[in-house]
N, C-alpha and C positions, 0 to 999 in steps of 0.2 A: 504494500500499499504506499503510495507516494504522499508527500506532504499536503497536497491539495485535498486528496480524498480523506486524509486523516483529519484535516481541519473540518471538512464537511461532516464527517462522522461524529465529531466531538463539538460541533457548533452549538453554542448556547446564546448566540447573539441574534442578529436579524435573520429572518427567514431566507433560506436558499433552496432553490428548486432546480436540480440538474439531472440529466441522464447519467447513470453511473459510469458508463463506458467513456464518457467525455474526459474523466480525470486523467487517464493515461495519455490521451491525446494532448490535453493541455500541457501536461508536464513534458512530453516529448518535444513540443515546439516552443515552450516558454522558459524552460529551465536555464537556458543560457543568458536570460535577461535578469535573473535574480540578483538583487543587491546593487543593481546599476541605476543610474538616473534616467529612468524611462518615463514615457508618457503613454498611458493606456486609456482608451475611450471605449466604454461599453454602452451600446444602445439597448435600452430596456433595464430600468433600475428596479422596478417591481417593489419589493420590500427592503431593498438596499443590502441584503446579505452578501450577494456576490461581490459588490464593491469592497466590502470589508474583507472578504476572502482574498481578493487580489492585493489589497493593501498589506495583508499579513504575509502573503506568499512572496511578493516582490521586495518588500522591505521599505524602510523609511525614506529611501531616496526616490521612490516612485511617486509620480503624480497621477492620480486616478480621476478620471472624468466620467460622468454618466449623462445620458440623455433619456428623458421620459416625457410623455404627454400629460401625465398625472401631476398636477401642481403640488400635491401633498409630498411628492418626492423631494422637493426643495428642502424640506425640514430634515432630511436624512444626511445633509452635508456634515462633514467633520474634518478634522485636520487631514490635509492631503487628499480630500475627496470633495470635488466640486460637481454640481449637477445643473444641467441646462434643461429648461422646460420648453418643449416644442415637439412638433410632429416630424418624424423621419421621412415623410413624404413632402415636406415643405422645403423646397430647394433653397429658398431665400434664408430660411432658418438655419439650415445646415451650413450654408456659406458664412453666416454670422458666427457659428460655432468655430469653424476653422480659422476665422479672423481673430478669435480670442484665445486660442490655445496653440501651443507649440506644435511642430510636426509630430505625428503620432508614430510610436514604435509598434504598438499592438492595438488593433481595432477589432472589437467583438460585436457582431450584430446579433443580439438576443432580444430584438424588439417585438413588433407585432406579427412577424412571420408571414405577412401576405406578400404576394409576388411584387406588387407595386412598391411596397415598403423596402423590400430587400434590394430591388434593382435600383431605385432612386438613391438609396443610401450608398450603395456601391459606386454609382456614377459620380456622386458628389463628394465622397470622402476618400476614394482610393488615391487620388493625387496628393492628398495631405499626409499620406503615410510615408515615412522615411524610406530612403532607397534600400535599406536593409531591414525594413519592417515587415510586419505580418498582418494580413487581413484574414479574419475568420468569420464565417457565417454559420450560425447554429440552426438547429431544428428544420433542416431541409426536408423533413418528412412532409411538411405542408405543401411541397411541390407535387405531392401525390394525393392531396386532399382537395376535393372540389370546393368546399366551403371557404378555402383560402385562395381560390383562384388557380389551384393546382390540378393535376391530372396526368396520368402516364402519357408521355409523348405530346402533351398538350402545348401548343404554341404559347409562348409568353410566360411560362413558368421560370422560376429562377434556375432550376436545374438545366433546362434547355438553353437558357441565356448563358449560363456559365460554360456550357460545352463549347461555345464559340471561342472561349479563352484558350482551350486546348489548341485550337488552330493557330491563334495568335502567337502562342508560345513557340510554335514551329514555323513561324512566318519566314525566318531566314532561309528556309529550305524550299519554299514554294517557287515553282517555275510558272505559275499561272497568275494572271492579273487579278483574279478574283480573291486572292489572298496576298496582301502586301504587308510588309514590315510596318508595325505601328508602335504606339507608346507601350503597349503590353509586351510586345516582342522584345523591346529594348529594356524593360524594367522588371520582368518576372523571371525568377530563377527556377521555381518549381510550383506544381499544383498538387494538392493532396485531397482526395475524396475519402471520407469515412462515412459510416452509417449516420445520416442526418447532419453531416458537417462537411464544409468545404473550406480549405485553407490555401491561401496564396502566400508564398514566401518571396519577397522582392529582392532583387539584386541587379544592378546595371549590367547589361549584356551587349556585346558587340557581335559581329559576324563570327560564328564558331569556325574553328579550323581543325584539321586532323593531321597526324604525322605517321610515318612508317619507320620502324627501327628493326634491326636484325638483318640476317643474311637471307637471301632468296633460296628457298628449298628447290624450286623448279620453276621454269618459265611457263607462263600461261598466257596465251594470246587473248583469251576471253577476259582474264583478269586484268591484263594490261589495257585492253580496250575499254573495259568498264571504268578502270581508274582514270584513264584519259578523258572519257566522257564526263565523269563526275567532276574532275578538276576544271574542265572547260565550262561546264555548267555553273560551277561556283564562281569562276572568274567573270562570266557574263553577269551573274547575279550581283557580284560586288561592283562591277562597272555600272550596271543599271541603277543600283542604289545611289552611287555617287553622282551619276548624271542627273538623277532626279533631284538630289540635294543642290547641285550646281544650278539647275534651272530655277529652283525655288529661290535660291540666293539672288540670282540675276533679276528675277521678277520683283522681289522685294526691293532690290537696289534701284531698279528702274523707277519704281514708285517714288522713292525718296529723291531721286535725281530730278524727277519732274516737279 
């Protein structure tokens, strides 16, 4: 049992409600942040217990923020815990939150769990997460529940929305114009799907490359041809990306010159 689950099992403070299998996942992705000066934002304060749990787990150097639509949650503030009152579907409100807090190390969406809430929160807050930060969305079981706007393979669910990010992660390797390198390609290091949970670990990335070491065991015409084709494709991809950047630069420069 890790420290988070131990805290939960022995909690005599404010109410906490969590799926038990979450604690191993939390600890796996969060333990490297313990004792550091981090910023954590959790959407969904509820009774305030999880904010106290994060405060205990990460230590006195952590600054904990919460978002909830229930005005009573404001009374749950304490040292190193600040709470904003507003809706996670209100883009203007979310922008105001990011203007008032430092860049985020860990963002946890444990809010209302509807498709609209999860998608808007991701779109508005992802850019405010640090380059080496973590985004986590809980309770993705609602993507399979009609009452939350979910449904298996249903268009517009957060699960279906998030599947596009798998493509973005691999954007550097696409040879089709339908999939281009974007901000997610350049900023996401890994994606993790668990039962009812989705995690993104951020890290700046440039065009990947590979190398070959060791002695050749035997000559293979097919292998050599495939390698040549791969290298040529990657060279074309690299040149295309830089040409696009050059045209964008020239377009912007011409606007300023005018």
